[in-house]
Structures are given as C-alpha cells and as structure tokens.
PDB file of N, H, CA, C and O in Angstrom:
ATOM      1  N   MET A   1     104.748 234.223 139.844  1.00  0.00           N
ATOM      2  CA  MET A   1     105.712 235.286 139.727  1.00  0.00           C
ATOM      3  C   MET A   1     106.302 235.330 138.316  1.00  0.00           C
ATOM      4  O   MET A   1     106.397 236.393 137.703  1.00  0.00           O
ATOM      5  N   CYS A   2     106.696 234.161 137.812  1.00  0.00           N
ATOM      6  H   CYS A   2     106.620 233.297 138.309  1.00  0.00           H
ATOM      7  CA  CYS A   2     107.272 234.116 136.460  1.00  0.00           C
ATOM      8  C   CYS A   2     106.242 234.565 135.429  1.00  0.00           C
ATOM      9  O   CYS A   2     106.575 235.292 134.493  1.00  0.00           O
ATOM     10  N   GLY A   3     105.004 234.138 135.595  1.00  0.00           N
ATOM     11  H   GLY A   3     104.733 233.547 136.355  1.00  0.00           H
ATOM     12  CA  GLY A   3     103.952 234.513 134.654  1.00  0.00           C
ATOM     13  C   GLY A   3     103.681 236.007 134.658  1.00  0.00           C
ATOM     14  O   GLY A   3     103.464 236.605 133.604  1.00  0.00           O
ATOM     15  N   ALA A   4     103.693 236.608 135.832  1.00  0.00           N
ATOM     16  H   ALA A   4     103.869 236.122 136.688  1.00  0.00           H
ATOM     17  CA  ALA A   4     103.462 238.055 135.928  1.00  0.00           C
ATOM     18  C   ALA A   4     104.615 238.836 135.303  1.00  0.00           C
ATOM     19  O   ALA A   4     104.391 239.839 134.627  1.00  0.00           O
ATOM     20  N   LEU A   5     105.836 238.385 135.524  1.00  0.00           N
ATOM     21  H   LEU A   5     106.019 237.570 136.073  1.00  0.00           H
ATOM     22  CA  LEU A   5     106.994 239.054 134.913  1.00  0.00           C
ATOM     23  C   LEU A   5     106.985 238.897 133.397  1.00  0.00           C
ATOM     24  O   LEU A   5     107.330 239.829 132.671  1.00  0.00           O
ATOM     25  N   PHE A   6     106.594 237.728 132.926  1.00  0.00           N
ATOM     26  H   PHE A   6     106.314 236.971 133.516  1.00  0.00           H
ATOM     27  CA  PHE A   6     106.509 237.487 131.488  1.00  0.00           C
ATOM     28  C   PHE A   6     105.450 238.399 130.870  1.00  0.00           C
ATOM     29  O   PHE A   6     105.656 238.947 129.788  1.00  0.00           O
ATOM     30  N   HIS A   7     104.321 238.560 131.555  1.00  0.00           N
ATOM     31  H   HIS A   7     104.154 238.114 132.435  1.00  0.00           H
ATOM     32  CA  HIS A   7     103.263 239.434 131.075  1.00  0.00           C
ATOM     33  C   HIS A   7     103.724 240.895 131.073  1.00  0.00           C
ATOM     34  O   HIS A   7     103.394 241.652 130.161  1.00  0.00           O
ATOM     35  N   LEU A   8     104.478 241.281 132.087  1.00  0.00           N
ATOM     36  H   LEU A   8     104.746 240.665 132.828  1.00  0.00           H
ATOM     37  CA  LEU A   8     105.012 242.639 132.142  1.00  0.00           C
ATOM     38  C   LEU A   8     105.946 242.897 130.958  1.00  0.00           C
ATOM     39  O   LEU A   8     105.941 243.984 130.381  1.00  0.00           O
ATOM     40  N   TRP A   9     106.736 241.899 130.608  1.00  0.00           N
ATOM     41  H   TRP A   9     106.739 241.016 131.077  1.00  0.00           H
ATOM     42  CA  TRP A   9     107.674 242.019 129.494  1.00  0.00           C
ATOM     43  C   TRP A   9     106.963 241.999 128.150  1.00  0.00           C
ATOM     44  O   TRP A   9     107.253 242.826 127.285  1.00  0.00           O
ATOM     45  N   ARG A  10     106.020 241.050 127.960  1.00  0.00           N
ATOM     46  H   ARG A  10     105.784 240.378 128.662  1.00  0.00           H
ATOM     47  CA  ARG A  10     105.362 240.876 126.668  1.00  0.00           C
ATOM     48  C   ARG A  10     104.116 241.735 126.494  1.00  0.00           C
ATOM     49  O   ARG A  10     103.748 242.070 125.368  1.00  0.00           O
ATOM     50  N   GLY A  11     103.470 242.090 127.587  1.00  0.00           N
ATOM     51  H   GLY A  11     103.770 241.817 128.502  1.00  0.00           H
ATOM     52  CA  GLY A  11     102.248 242.893 127.510  1.00  0.00           C
ATOM     53  C   GLY A  11     101.051 242.043 127.139  1.00  0.00           C
ATOM     54  O   GLY A  11     101.155 240.826 126.988  1.00  0.00           O
ATOM     55  N   GLY A  12      99.918 242.699 126.994  1.00  0.00           N
ATOM     56  H   GLY A  12      99.834 243.688 127.117  1.00  0.00           H
ATOM     57  CA  GLY A  12      98.705 241.993 126.621  1.00  0.00           C
ATOM     58  C   GLY A  12      97.560 242.307 127.559  1.00  0.00           C
ATOM     59  O   GLY A  12      97.669 243.144 128.455  1.00  0.00           O
ATOM     60  N   SER A  13      96.472 241.622 127.332  1.00  0.00           N
ATOM     61  H   SER A  13      96.382 240.942 126.605  1.00  0.00           H
ATOM     62  CA  SER A  13      95.248 241.848 128.096  1.00  0.00           C
ATOM     63  C   SER A  13      95.245 241.028 129.382  1.00  0.00           C
ATOM     64  O   SER A  13      96.207 240.328 129.700  1.00  0.00           O
ATOM     65  N   GLY A  14      94.149 241.132 130.102  1.00  0.00           N
ATOM     66  H   GLY A  14      93.368 241.700 129.844  1.00  0.00           H
ATOM     67  CA  GLY A  14      93.978 240.337 131.314  1.00  0.00           C
ATOM     68  C   GLY A  14      93.908 238.852 131.014  1.00  0.00           C
ATOM     69  O   GLY A  14      94.328 238.025 131.823  1.00  0.00           O
ATOM     70  N   GLY A  15      93.376 238.518 129.847  1.00  0.00           N
ATOM     71  H   GLY A  15      93.035 239.190 129.190  1.00  0.00           H
ATOM     72  CA  GLY A  15      93.330 237.116 129.429  1.00  0.00           C
ATOM     73  C   GLY A  15      94.721 236.548 129.236  1.00  0.00           C
ATOM     74  O   GLY A  15      94.993 235.403 129.595  1.00  0.00           O
ATOM     75  N   ARG A  16      95.604 237.364 128.661  1.00  0.00           N
ATOM     76  H   ARG A  16      95.382 238.295 128.369  1.00  0.00           H
ATOM     77  CA  ARG A  16      96.995 236.921 128.493  1.00  0.00           C
ATOM     78  C   ARG A  16      97.666 236.721 129.848  1.00  0.00           C
ATOM     79  O   ARG A  16      98.422 235.769 130.040  1.00  0.00           O
ATOM     80  N   LEU A  17      97.385 237.626 130.787  1.00  0.00           N
ATOM     81  H   LEU A  17      96.771 238.400 130.631  1.00  0.00           H
ATOM     82  CA  LEU A  17      97.950 237.481 132.130  1.00  0.00           C
ATOM     83  C   LEU A  17      97.511 236.160 132.737  1.00  0.00           C
ATOM     84  O   LEU A  17      98.330 235.440 133.307  1.00  0.00           O
ATOM     85  N   LEU A  18      96.243 235.836 132.626  1.00  0.00           N
ATOM     86  H   LEU A  18      95.577 236.421 132.163  1.00  0.00           H
ATOM     87  CA  LEU A  18      95.730 234.568 133.145  1.00  0.00           C
ATOM     88  C   LEU A  18      96.399 233.388 132.454  1.00  0.00           C
ATOM     89  O   LEU A  18      96.782 232.418 133.108  1.00  0.00           O
ATOM     90  N   LEU A  19      96.542 233.468 131.133  1.00  0.00           N
ATOM     91  H   LEU A  19      96.231 234.256 130.602  1.00  0.00           H
ATOM     92  CA  LEU A  19      97.212 232.408 130.378  1.00  0.00           C
ATOM     93  C   LEU A  19      98.639 232.217 130.873  1.00  0.00           C
ATOM     94  O   LEU A  19      99.069 231.088 131.106  1.00  0.00           O
ATOM     95  N   TYR A  20      99.374 233.310 131.034  1.00  0.00           N
ATOM     96  H   TYR A  20      99.025 234.227 130.844  1.00  0.00           H
ATOM     97  CA  TYR A  20     100.766 233.219 131.453  1.00  0.00           C
ATOM     98  C   TYR A  20     100.893 232.696 132.885  1.00  0.00           C
ATOM     99  O   TYR A  20     101.802 231.922 133.182  1.00  0.00           O
ATOM    100  N   LEU A  21      99.990 233.113 133.770  1.00  0.00           N
ATOM    101  H   LEU A  21      99.251 233.743 133.529  1.00  0.00           H
ATOM    102  CA  LEU A  21     100.032 232.610 135.144  1.00  0.00           C
ATOM    103  C   LEU A  21      99.759 231.114 135.191  1.00  0.00           C
ATOM    104  O   LEU A  21     100.453 230.372 135.886  1.00  0.00           O
ATOM    105  N   MET A  22      98.747 230.671 134.450  1.00  0.00           N
ATOM    106  H   MET A  22      98.183 231.273 133.884  1.00  0.00           H
ATOM    107  CA  MET A  22      98.423 229.245 134.435  1.00  0.00           C
ATOM    108  C   MET A  22      99.540 228.424 133.807  1.00  0.00           C
ATOM    109  O   MET A  22      99.868 227.341 134.292  1.00  0.00           O
ATOM    110  N   ALA A  23     100.126 228.939 132.723  1.00  0.00           N
ATOM    111  H   ALA A  23      99.860 229.819 132.328  1.00  0.00           H
ATOM    112  CA  ALA A  23     101.220 228.227 132.057  1.00  0.00           C
ATOM    113  C   ALA A  23     102.428 228.117 132.984  1.00  0.00           C
ATOM    114  O   ALA A  23     103.071 227.069 133.041  1.00  0.00           O
ATOM    115  N   SER A  24     102.737 229.177 133.702  1.00  0.00           N
ATOM    116  H   SER A  24     102.214 230.028 133.656  1.00  0.00           H
ATOM    117  CA  SER A  24     103.902 229.123 134.591  1.00  0.00           C
ATOM    118  C   SER A  24     103.658 228.183 135.770  1.00  0.00           C
ATOM    119  O   SER A  24     104.570 227.470 136.188  1.00  0.00           O
ATOM    120  N   TRP A  25     102.450 228.174 136.305  1.00  0.00           N
ATOM    121  H   TRP A  25     101.709 228.753 135.965  1.00  0.00           H
ATOM    122  CA  TRP A  25     102.135 227.239 137.388  1.00  0.00           C
ATOM    123  C   TRP A  25     102.235 225.795 136.909  1.00  0.00           C
ATOM    124  O   TRP A  25     102.803 224.942 137.591  1.00  0.00           O
ATOM    125  N   LEU A  26     101.681 225.534 135.738  1.00  0.00           N
ATOM    126  H   LEU A  26     101.220 226.227 135.184  1.00  0.00           H
ATOM    127  CA  LEU A  26     101.738 224.178 135.186  1.00  0.00           C
ATOM    128  C   LEU A  26     103.184 223.778 134.902  1.00  0.00           C
ATOM    129  O   LEU A  26     103.601 222.677 135.259  1.00  0.00           O
ATOM    130  N   GLY A  27     103.941 224.651 134.272  1.00  0.00           N
ATOM    131  H   GLY A  27     103.601 225.545 133.982  1.00  0.00           H
ATOM    132  CA  GLY A  27     105.337 224.350 133.979  1.00  0.00           C
ATOM    133  C   GLY A  27     106.168 224.149 135.232  1.00  0.00           C
ATOM    134  O   GLY A  27     107.027 223.268 135.270  1.00  0.00           O
ATOM    135  N   PHE A  28     105.927 224.954 136.256  1.00  0.00           N
ATOM    136  H   PHE A  28     105.230 225.670 136.225  1.00  0.00           H
ATOM    137  CA  PHE A  28     106.646 224.813 137.522  1.00  0.00           C
ATOM    138  C   PHE A  28     106.359 223.441 138.132  1.00  0.00           C
ATOM    139  O   PHE A  28     107.270 222.749 138.586  1.00  0.00           O
ATOM    140  N   SER A  29     105.088 223.060 138.135  1.00  0.00           N
ATOM    141  H   SER A  29     104.347 223.622 137.765  1.00  0.00           H
ATOM    142  CA  SER A  29     104.701 221.764 138.698  1.00  0.00           C
ATOM    143  C   SER A  29     105.306 220.604 137.909  1.00  0.00           C
ATOM    144  O   SER A  29     105.824 219.651 138.491  1.00  0.00           O
ATOM    145  N   VAL A  30     105.236 220.692 136.590  1.00  0.00           N
ATOM    146  H   VAL A  30     104.815 221.466 136.117  1.00  0.00           H
ATOM    147  CA  VAL A  30     105.792 219.623 135.747  1.00  0.00           C
ATOM    148  C   VAL A  30     107.314 219.548 135.928  1.00  0.00           C
ATOM    149  O   VAL A  30     107.869 218.456 136.040  1.00  0.00           O
ATOM    150  N   GLY A  31     107.974 220.682 135.956  1.00  0.00           N
ATOM    151  H   GLY A  31     107.522 221.570 135.865  1.00  0.00           H
ATOM    152  CA  GLY A  31     109.418 220.689 136.168  1.00  0.00           C
ATOM    153  C   GLY A  31     109.814 220.074 137.493  1.00  0.00           C
ATOM    154  O   GLY A  31     110.801 219.344 137.572  1.00  0.00           O
ATOM    155  N   HIS A  32     109.050 220.364 138.533  1.00  0.00           N
ATOM    156  H   HIS A  32     108.248 220.958 138.468  1.00  0.00           H
ATOM    157  CA  HIS A  32     109.319 219.786 139.848  1.00  0.00           C
ATOM    158  C   HIS A  32     109.099 218.280 139.840  1.00  0.00           C
ATOM    159  O   HIS A  32     109.877 217.538 140.440  1.00  0.00           O
ATOM    160  N   GLN A  33     108.046 217.818 139.166  1.00  0.00           N
ATOM    161  H   GLN A  33     107.414 218.420 138.678  1.00  0.00           H
ATOM    162  CA  GLN A  33     107.742 216.392 139.126  1.00  0.00           C
ATOM    163  C   GLN A  33     108.723 215.604 138.262  1.00  0.00           C
ATOM    164  O   GLN A  33     109.017 214.445 138.556  1.00  0.00           O
ATOM    165  N   VAL A  34     109.226 216.219 137.208  1.00  0.00           N
ATOM    166  H   VAL A  34     108.987 217.161 136.969  1.00  0.00           H
ATOM    167  CA  VAL A  34     110.155 215.545 136.297  1.00  0.00           C
ATOM    168  C   VAL A  34     111.548 215.422 136.920  1.00  0.00           C
ATOM    169  O   VAL A  34     112.279 214.479 136.616  1.00  0.00           O
ATOM    170  N   SER A  35     111.911 216.346 137.770  1.00  0.00           N
ATOM    171  H   SER A  35     111.317 217.112 138.017  1.00  0.00           H
ATOM    172  CA  SER A  35     113.249 216.382 138.365  1.00  0.00           C
ATOM    173  C   SER A  35     113.667 215.050 138.999  1.00  0.00           C
ATOM    174  O   SER A  35     114.745 214.554 138.671  1.00  0.00           O
ATOM    175  N   PRO A  36     112.881 214.452 139.880  1.00  0.00           N
ATOM    176  CA  PRO A  36     113.325 213.173 140.449  1.00  0.00           C
ATOM    177  C   PRO A  36     113.285 212.023 139.437  1.00  0.00           C
ATOM    178  O   PRO A  36     114.021 211.047 139.581  1.00  0.00           O
ATOM    179  N   MET A  37     112.441 212.132 138.430  1.00  0.00           N
ATOM    180  H   MET A  37     111.842 212.925 138.314  1.00  0.00           H
ATOM    181  CA  MET A  37     112.364 211.072 137.414  1.00  0.00           C
ATOM    182  C   MET A  37     113.647 210.982 136.597  1.00  0.00           C
ATOM    183  O   MET A  37     114.082 209.893 136.222  1.00  0.00           O
ATOM    184  N   ILE A  38     114.250 212.147 136.323  1.00  0.00           N
ATOM    185  H   ILE A  38     113.897 213.031 136.627  1.00  0.00           H
ATOM    186  CA  ILE A  38     115.483 212.136 135.540  1.00  0.00           C
ATOM    187  C   ILE A  38     116.720 212.181 136.437  1.00  0.00           C
ATOM    188  O   ILE A  38     117.848 212.116 135.947  1.00  0.00           O
ATOM    189  N   GLY A  39     116.513 212.291 137.733  1.00  0.00           N
ATOM    190  H   GLY A  39     115.597 212.344 138.131  1.00  0.00           H
ATOM    191  CA  GLY A  39     117.602 212.242 138.696  1.00  0.00           C
ATOM    192  C   GLY A  39     118.461 213.490 138.746  1.00  0.00           C
ATOM    193  O   GLY A  39     119.649 213.411 139.059  1.00  0.00           O
ATOM    194  N   VAL A  40     117.882 214.635 138.444  1.00  0.00           N
ATOM    195  H   VAL A  40     116.917 214.700 138.190  1.00  0.00           H
ATOM    196  CA  VAL A  40     118.623 215.896 138.466  1.00  0.00           C
ATOM    197  C   VAL A  40     117.990 216.818 139.502  1.00  0.00           C
ATOM    198  O   VAL A  40     116.770 216.970 139.563  1.00  0.00           O
ATOM    199  N   SER A  41     118.842 217.423 140.305  1.00  0.00           N
ATOM    200  H   SER A  41     119.833 217.299 140.255  1.00  0.00           H
ATOM    201  CA  SER A  41     118.353 218.365 141.306  1.00  0.00           C
ATOM    202  C   SER A  41     119.226 219.613 141.265  1.00  0.00           C
ATOM    203  O   SER A  41     120.408 219.569 141.607  1.00  0.00           O
ATOM    204  N   ILE A  42     118.635 220.718 140.847  1.00  0.00           N
ATOM    205  H   ILE A  42     117.675 220.754 140.570  1.00  0.00           H
ATOM    206  CA  ILE A  42     119.354 221.981 140.783  1.00  0.00           C
ATOM    207  C   ILE A  42     118.678 222.941 141.751  1.00  0.00           C
ATOM    208  O   ILE A  42     117.478 223.195 141.643  1.00  0.00           O
ATOM    209  N   PHE A  43     119.432 223.465 142.681  1.00  0.00           N
ATOM    210  H   PHE A  43     120.406 223.259 142.769  1.00  0.00           H
ATOM    211  CA  PHE A  43     118.949 224.426 143.665  1.00  0.00           C
ATOM    212  C   PHE A  43     117.691 223.935 144.396  1.00  0.00           C
ATOM    213  O   PHE A  43     116.613 224.516 144.276  1.00  0.00           O
ATOM    214  N   SER A  44     117.864 222.862 145.143  1.00  0.00           N
ATOM    215  H   SER A  44     118.740 222.390 145.241  1.00  0.00           H
ATOM    216  CA  SER A  44     116.755 222.336 145.941  1.00  0.00           C
ATOM    217  C   SER A  44     116.606 223.130 147.227  1.00  0.00           C
ATOM    218  O   SER A  44     117.591 223.482 147.875  1.00  0.00           O
ATOM    219  N   VAL A  45     115.366 223.404 147.584  1.00  0.00           N
ATOM    220  H   VAL A  45     114.565 223.118 147.058  1.00  0.00           H
ATOM    221  CA  VAL A  45     115.036 224.046 148.846  1.00  0.00           C
ATOM    222  C   VAL A  45     114.105 223.082 149.560  1.00  0.00           C
ATOM    223  O   VAL A  45     112.910 223.025 149.269  1.00  0.00           O
ATOM    224  N   GLY A  46     114.659 222.326 150.495  1.00  0.00           N
ATOM    225  H   GLY A  46     115.629 222.373 150.731  1.00  0.00           H
ATOM    226  CA  GLY A  46     113.891 221.269 151.130  1.00  0.00           C
ATOM    227  C   GLY A  46     113.522 220.238 150.076  1.00  0.00           C
ATOM    228  O   GLY A  46     114.383 219.811 149.307  1.00  0.00           O
ATOM    229  N   PRO A  47     112.256 219.829 150.026  1.00  0.00           N
ATOM    230  CA  PRO A  47     111.851 218.850 149.021  1.00  0.00           C
ATOM    231  C   PRO A  47     111.525 219.463 147.653  1.00  0.00           C
ATOM    232  O   PRO A  47     111.211 218.740 146.708  1.00  0.00           O
ATOM    233  N   LEU A  48     111.598 220.770 147.550  1.00  0.00           N
ATOM    234  H   LEU A  48     111.853 221.358 148.317  1.00  0.00           H
ATOM    235  CA  LEU A  48     111.224 221.452 146.305  1.00  0.00           C
ATOM    236  C   LEU A  48     112.449 221.643 145.413  1.00  0.00           C
ATOM    237  O   LEU A  48     113.455 222.207 145.842  1.00  0.00           O
ATOM    238  N   ASN A  49     112.357 221.171 144.173  1.00  0.00           N
ATOM    239  H   ASN A  49     111.539 220.713 143.824  1.00  0.00           H
ATOM    240  CA  ASN A  49     113.427 221.322 143.199  1.00  0.00           C
ATOM    241  C   ASN A  49     113.203 222.618 142.428  1.00  0.00           C
ATOM    242  O   ASN A  49     112.610 222.616 141.349  1.00  0.00           O
ATOM    243  N   VAL A  50     113.676 223.707 142.984  1.00  0.00           N
ATOM    244  H   VAL A  50     114.157 223.708 143.860  1.00  0.00           H
ATOM    245  CA  VAL A  50     113.385 225.035 142.462  1.00  0.00           C
ATOM    246  C   VAL A  50     114.015 225.264 141.089  1.00  0.00           C
ATOM    247  O   VAL A  50     113.401 225.889 140.225  1.00  0.00           O
ATOM    248  N   GLY A  51     115.219 224.770 140.882  1.00  0.00           N
ATOM    249  H   GLY A  51     115.718 224.262 141.584  1.00  0.00           H
ATOM    250  CA  GLY A  51     115.917 225.010 139.624  1.00  0.00           C
ATOM    251  C   GLY A  51     115.178 224.459 138.419  1.00  0.00           C
ATOM    252  O   GLY A  51     114.869 225.202 137.488  1.00  0.00           O
ATOM    253  N   LEU A  52     114.890 223.163 138.425  1.00  0.00           N
ATOM    254  H   LEU A  52     115.141 222.559 139.182  1.00  0.00           H
ATOM    255  CA  LEU A  52     114.185 222.571 137.293  1.00  0.00           C
ATOM    256  C   LEU A  52     112.728 223.006 137.239  1.00  0.00           C
ATOM    257  O   LEU A  52     112.142 223.081 136.159  1.00  0.00           O
ATOM    258  N   ALA A  53     112.141 223.291 138.390  1.00  0.00           N
ATOM    259  H   ALA A  53     112.616 223.230 139.267  1.00  0.00           H
ATOM    260  CA  ALA A  53     110.765 223.779 138.394  1.00  0.00           C
ATOM    261  C   ALA A  53     110.686 225.143 137.713  1.00  0.00           C
ATOM    262  O   ALA A  53     109.759 225.395 136.943  1.00  0.00           O
ATOM    263  N   THR A  54     111.639 226.017 137.987  1.00  0.00           N
ATOM    264  H   THR A  54     112.392 225.812 138.613  1.00  0.00           H
ATOM    265  CA  THR A  54     111.672 227.323 137.340  1.00  0.00           C
ATOM    266  C   THR A  54     111.957 227.188 135.853  1.00  0.00           C
ATOM    267  O   THR A  54     111.371 227.902 135.040  1.00  0.00           O
ATOM    268  N   LEU A  55     112.850 226.280 135.494  1.00  0.00           N
ATOM    269  H   LEU A  55     113.327 225.700 136.154  1.00  0.00           H
ATOM    270  CA  LEU A  55     113.121 226.019 134.082  1.00  0.00           C
ATOM    271  C   LEU A  55     111.858 225.537 133.375  1.00  0.00           C
ATOM    272  O   LEU A  55     111.586 225.943 132.245  1.00  0.00           O
ATOM    273  N   GLY A  56     111.087 224.673 134.032  1.00  0.00           N
ATOM    274  H   GLY A  56     111.308 224.343 134.950  1.00  0.00           H
ATOM    275  CA  GLY A  56     109.815 224.211 133.469  1.00  0.00           C
ATOM    276  C   GLY A  56     108.833 225.350 133.283  1.00  0.00           C
ATOM    277  O   GLY A  56     108.122 225.400 132.279  1.00  0.00           O
ATOM    278  N   ALA A  57     108.785 226.268 134.242  1.00  0.00           N
ATOM    279  H   ALA A  57     109.363 226.227 135.058  1.00  0.00           H
ATOM    280  CA  ALA A  57     107.892 227.420 134.136  1.00  0.00           C
ATOM    281  C   ALA A  57     108.300 228.314 132.968  1.00  0.00           C
ATOM    282  O   ALA A  57     107.447 228.796 132.222  1.00  0.00           O
ATOM    283  N   ILE A  58     109.592 228.532 132.812  1.00  0.00           N
ATOM    284  H   ILE A  58     110.285 228.141 133.418  1.00  0.00           H
ATOM    285  CA  ILE A  58     110.076 229.380 131.713  1.00  0.00           C
ATOM    286  C   ILE A  58     109.774 228.733 130.361  1.00  0.00           C
ATOM    287  O   ILE A  58     109.337 229.414 129.433  1.00  0.00           O
ATOM    288  N   LEU A  59     110.003 227.429 130.247  1.00  0.00           N
ATOM    289  H   LEU A  59     110.358 226.876 131.001  1.00  0.00           H
ATOM    290  CA  LEU A  59     109.694 226.743 128.989  1.00  0.00           C
ATOM    291  C   LEU A  59     108.201 226.792 128.681  1.00  0.00           C
ATOM    292  O   LEU A  59     107.810 227.001 127.533  1.00  0.00           O
ATOM    293  N   ALA A  60     107.370 226.602 129.698  1.00  0.00           N
ATOM    294  H   ALA A  60     107.688 226.433 130.631  1.00  0.00           H
ATOM    295  CA  ALA A  60     105.921 226.672 129.500  1.00  0.00           C
ATOM    296  C   ALA A  60     105.491 228.074 129.069  1.00  0.00           C
ATOM    297  O   ALA A  60     104.588 228.218 128.245  1.00  0.00           O
ATOM    298  N   LEU A  61     106.126 229.099 129.615  1.00  0.00           N
ATOM    299  H   LEU A  61     106.860 228.982 130.285  1.00  0.00           H
ATOM    300  CA  LEU A  61     105.807 230.473 129.231  1.00  0.00           C
ATOM    301  C   LEU A  61     106.219 230.767 127.797  1.00  0.00           C
ATOM    302  O   LEU A  61     105.502 231.457 127.072  1.00  0.00           O
ATOM    303  N   ILE A  62     107.360 230.251 127.388  1.00  0.00           N
ATOM    304  H   ILE A  62     107.942 229.690 127.978  1.00  0.00           H
ATOM    305  CA  ILE A  62     107.797 230.443 126.003  1.00  0.00           C
ATOM    306  C   ILE A  62     106.807 229.802 125.042  1.00  0.00           C
ATOM    307  O   ILE A  62     106.432 230.402 124.035  1.00  0.00           O
ATOM    308  N   VAL A  63     106.385 228.580 125.356  1.00  0.00           N
ATOM    309  H   VAL A  63     106.690 228.093 126.174  1.00  0.00           H
ATOM    310  CA  VAL A  63     105.411 227.885 124.505  1.00  0.00           C
ATOM    311  C   VAL A  63     104.073 228.619 124.507  1.00  0.00           C
ATOM    312  O   VAL A  63     103.464 228.790 123.451  1.00  0.00           O
ATOM    313  N   ALA A  64     103.610 229.053 125.675  1.00  0.00           N
ATOM    314  H   ALA A  64     104.105 228.915 126.533  1.00  0.00           H
ATOM    315  CA  ALA A  64     102.334 229.771 125.759  1.00  0.00           C
ATOM    316  C   ALA A  64     102.391 231.085 124.994  1.00  0.00           C
ATOM    317  O   ALA A  64     101.437 231.442 124.302  1.00  0.00           O
ATOM    318  N   GLY A  65     103.497 231.805 125.113  1.00  0.00           N
ATOM    319  H   GLY A  65     104.272 231.515 125.675  1.00  0.00           H
ATOM    320  CA  GLY A  65     103.657 233.057 124.378  1.00  0.00           C
ATOM    321  C   GLY A  65     103.664 232.825 122.876  1.00  0.00           C
ATOM    322  O   GLY A  65     103.064 233.587 122.118  1.00  0.00           O
ATOM    323  N   TRP A  66     104.343 231.776 122.455  1.00  0.00           N
ATOM    324  H   TRP A  66     104.831 231.157 123.071  1.00  0.00           H
ATOM    325  CA  TRP A  66     104.390 231.442 121.032  1.00  0.00           C
ATOM    326  C   TRP A  66     102.997 231.052 120.520  1.00  0.00           C
ATOM    327  O   TRP A  66     102.576 231.502 119.454  1.00  0.00           O
ATOM    328  N   LEU A  67     102.293 230.220 121.277  1.00  0.00           N
ATOM    329  H   LEU A  67     102.635 229.854 122.142  1.00  0.00           H
ATOM    330  CA  LEU A  67     100.939 229.813 120.865  1.00  0.00           C
ATOM    331  C   LEU A  67      99.982 231.007 120.844  1.00  0.00           C
ATOM    332  O   LEU A  67      99.134 231.103 119.957  1.00  0.00           O
ATOM    333  N   ALA A  68     100.109 231.902 121.796  1.00  0.00           N
ATOM    334  H   ALA A  68     100.798 231.825 122.517  1.00  0.00           H
ATOM    335  CA  ALA A  68      99.248 233.095 121.820  1.00  0.00           C
ATOM    336  C   ALA A  68      99.508 233.966 120.596  1.00  0.00           C
ATOM    337  O   ALA A  68      98.570 234.532 120.033  1.00  0.00           O
ATOM    338  N   GLU A  69     100.748 234.079 120.181  1.00  0.00           N
ATOM    339  H   GLU A  69     101.510 233.620 120.638  1.00  0.00           H
ATOM    340  CA  GLU A  69     101.070 234.854 118.987  1.00  0.00           C
ATOM    341  C   GLU A  69     100.544 234.162 117.727  1.00  0.00           C
ATOM    342  O   GLU A  69     100.116 234.832 116.787  1.00  0.00           O
ATOM    343  N   GLN A  70     100.574 232.847 117.704  1.00  0.00           N
ATOM    344  H   GLN A  70     100.922 232.303 118.468  1.00  0.00           H
ATOM    345  CA  GLN A  70     100.046 232.102 116.561  1.00  0.00           C
ATOM    346  C   GLN A  70      98.541 232.325 116.430  1.00  0.00           C
ATOM    347  O   GLN A  70      98.015 232.441 115.323  1.00  0.00           O
ATOM    348  N   GLU A  71      97.852 232.384 117.574  1.00  0.00           N
ATOM    349  H   GLU A  71      98.278 232.290 118.473  1.00  0.00           H
ATOM    350  CA  GLU A  71      96.405 232.624 117.569  1.00  0.00           C
ATOM    351  C   GLU A  71      96.110 234.004 116.995  1.00  0.00           C
ATOM    352  O   GLU A  71      95.193 234.145 116.186  1.00  0.00           O
ATOM    353  N   VAL A  72      96.857 235.014 117.390  1.00  0.00           N
ATOM    354  H   VAL A  72      97.602 234.899 118.047  1.00  0.00           H
ATOM    355  CA  VAL A  72      96.658 236.368 116.912  1.00  0.00           C
ATOM    356  C   VAL A  72      96.956 236.448 115.414  1.00  0.00           C
ATOM    357  O   VAL A  72      96.227 237.105 114.671  1.00  0.00           O
ATOM    358  N   SER A  73      98.017 235.786 114.974  1.00  0.00           N
ATOM    359  H   SER A  73      98.609 235.252 115.578  1.00  0.00           H
ATOM    360  CA  SER A  73      98.378 235.794 113.546  1.00  0.00           C
ATOM    361  C   SER A  73      97.292 235.143 112.695  1.00  0.00           C
ATOM    362  O   SER A  73      97.019 235.586 111.580  1.00  0.00           O
ATOM    363  N   GLY A  74      96.677 234.089 113.227  1.00  0.00           N
ATOM    364  H   GLY A  74      96.899 233.729 114.133  1.00  0.00           H
ATOM    365  CA  GLY A  74      95.644 233.385 112.481  1.00  0.00           C
ATOM    366  C   GLY A  74      94.359 234.192 112.331  1.00  0.00           C
ATOM    367  O   GLY A  74      93.609 233.968 111.380  1.00  0.00           O
ATOM    368  N   LYS A  75      94.088 235.114 113.233  1.00  0.00           N
ATOM    369  H   LYS A  75      94.697 235.296 114.005  1.00  0.00           H
ATOM    370  CA  LYS A  75      92.850 235.913 113.180  1.00  0.00           C
ATOM    371  C   LYS A  75      92.962 237.067 112.211  1.00  0.00           C
ATOM    372  O   LYS A  75      91.940 237.645 111.840  1.00  0.00           O
ATOM    373  N   ARG A  76      94.159 237.427 111.788  1.00  0.00           N
ATOM    374  H   ARG A  76      94.988 236.957 112.090  1.00  0.00           H
ATOM    375  CA  ARG A  76      94.326 238.579 110.907  1.00  0.00           C
ATOM    376  C   ARG A  76      93.983 238.246 109.499  1.00  0.00           C
ATOM    377  O   ARG A  76      94.069 239.106 108.623  1.00  0.00           O
TER     378      ARG A  76
END
C-alpha cells in the first residue's frame, strides 16, 4: 500500500512501481523485526508492530526514491 501511494505521488514506469512495492515490503518487514530488538512498540495490532513497520517502509521508500533518481541523473 505504501509503495503504491509513493508511486502515485512520485510517478514513473511499471519498473518504478515494482521497485517501490519491493522497497516498502522490505522496509515494513525490517521495521517490524527491529521493533522488539530496540524495545519500542508503537501502535501494535496483535503481534504486529504496525507503527515501526510503517516507519521502516517509509524510510525504505525514501531511500529507494533517492537511489532511483541518482540512477536517472547518472544516465544523462
């Protein structure tokens, strides 16, 4: 969901959509896994730490968007 919204906001091709979806899934998973390691739980729904997982997805999308722009800049 985060990846699709990010793609809607930033635009791009189908490849970018795939990149953003994969980055958001990876970031969500990493954020969820890191949450118990650092002992922080924000907006937990059952065993899922939605708050930090969403924060991880957003950070991963920012990095992916930045890297995608760097790739485009390098080709010019």
